[in-house]
C-alpha positions as CSV (number, residue, x, y, z in Angstrom):
1,M,24.9,-14.1,1.8
2,V,24.2,-10.5,2.9
3,D,24.0,-11.6,6.6
4,I,27.4,-13.3,6.3
5,D,28.9,-10.2,4.8
6,N,27.3,-7.9,7.4
7,C,29.2,-9.4,10.3
8,S,32.9,-9.7,11.2
9,G,34.8,-12.9,11.6
10,A,36.5,-11.2,14.5
11,D,33.2,-11.3,16.4
12,V,31.4,-14.3,14.9
13,D,32.4,-17.8,13.9
14,K,30.7,-17.5,10.5
15,F,31.1,-21.3,9.8
16,E,29.2,-22.1,13.0
17,E,26.7,-19.1,12.8
18,F,25.6,-19.8,9.2
19,D,26.0,-23.6,9.2
20,L,28.8,-23.6,6.6
21,T,31.2,-26.4,6.0
22,A,35.0,-25.6,6.0
23,V,37.0,-27.6,3.4
24,S,40.8,-27.6,3.3
25,G,42.4,-25.9,0.3
26,A,45.5,-27.0,-1.5
27,E,47.6,-23.9,-1.5
28,V,46.7,-21.7,1.5
29,Q,45.6,-22.3,5.1
30,A,42.3,-20.3,4.9
31,P,39.4,-22.7,4.5
32,L,37.2,-23.0,1.4
33,V,33.4,-23.0,1.8
34,A,31.8,-26.3,0.6
35,E,28.4,-24.7,0.0
36,C,29.9,-22.3,-2.5
37,F,29.8,-23.1,-6.2
38,A,33.3,-21.7,-6.6
39,N,36.3,-20.9,-4.3
40,I,39.5,-19.0,-5.1
41,E,42.5,-19.6,-3.0
42,C,44.6,-16.4,-2.7
43,R,47.8,-15.1,-1.2
44,V,48.5,-11.6,-0.1
45,A,50.6,-10.1,-2.9
46,D,50.9,-6.5,-1.5
47,S,49.9,-5.1,1.8
48,S,51.3,-1.6,1.4
49,L,47.9,-0.1,0.8
50,V,46.4,-1.5,4.0
51,A,47.1,1.6,6.2
52,P,46.0,4.3,3.8
53,Y,43.1,2.5,2.1
54,S,42.3,-0.8,4.0
55,L,43.2,-2.6,0.8
56,F,45.0,-5.8,0.3
57,L,46.1,-6.9,-3.2
58,L,45.7,-10.6,-3.6
59,E,47.1,-13.2,-6.0
60,A,44.9,-16.0,-7.0
61,V,46.9,-19.3,-6.8
62,R,44.1,-21.9,-7.3
63,A,40.5,-21.9,-8.3
64,W,37.8,-24.5,-7.5
65,A,34.4,-25.2,-8.9
66,D,31.8,-27.7,-7.7
67,P,31.2,-30.1,-10.7
68,S,28.0,-31.3,-9.1
69,Q,26.5,-27.9,-9.9
70,P,27.1,-27.6,-13.7
71,Q,24.5,-24.8,-14.1
72,P,24.5,-22.8,-10.9
73,Q,22.3,-19.8,-10.7
74,L,24.6,-16.9,-9.8
75,F,23.6,-14.0,-7.6
76,H,25.0,-10.5,-8.6
77,H,25.1,-7.4,-6.4
78,R,24.2,-4.4,-8.5
79,G,25.9,-1.9,-6.2
80,D,22.8,-0.2,-5.0
81,R,21.7,-2.8,-2.4
82,T,19.8,-4.7,-5.0
83,F,20.6,-8.1,-6.6
84,T,20.0,-9.9,-9.9
85,L,19.8,-13.6,-10.5
86,D,21.2,-15.1,-13.7
87,G,18.9,-16.0,-16.6
88,P,19.3,-18.9,-19.0
89,T,22.7,-20.0,-20.2
90,V,23.7,-19.3,-23.7
91,D,26.3,-21.7,-25.1
92,L,28.6,-20.1,-27.6
93,Q,31.6,-22.3,-27.1
94,D,31.9,-23.2,-30.8
95,R,32.4,-19.5,-31.6
96,M,35.0,-18.9,-28.8
97,T,38.0,-20.0,-30.9
98,K,40.9,-17.7,-30.0
99,W,42.1,-19.5,-26.8
100,Q,40.6,-23.0,-27.2
101,Y,43.9,-24.6,-26.1
102,L,43.2,-23.2,-22.6
103,V,40.0,-25.2,-22.1
């Protein structure tokens, strides 16, 4: 993951270089990555901050999760060039009552 992030798609075909599988999305033309547990399809909502800050504001239009990985171990960047892996899952679904109609 770090190696993928440390190179530019302008210089390297990341799908070929890192043996990733491109999958077509439903809403946007950019490919999804089959090896990822989750993918989010986004559209550019605002590009006015690109020139001063190199910042695009994106709108998520569709999210995907791989059902064959019901308990993926997630990898979190801590902001100081170190990472943490998830621990055990704690199921508190029965206590999450406010927005159950969204599930």
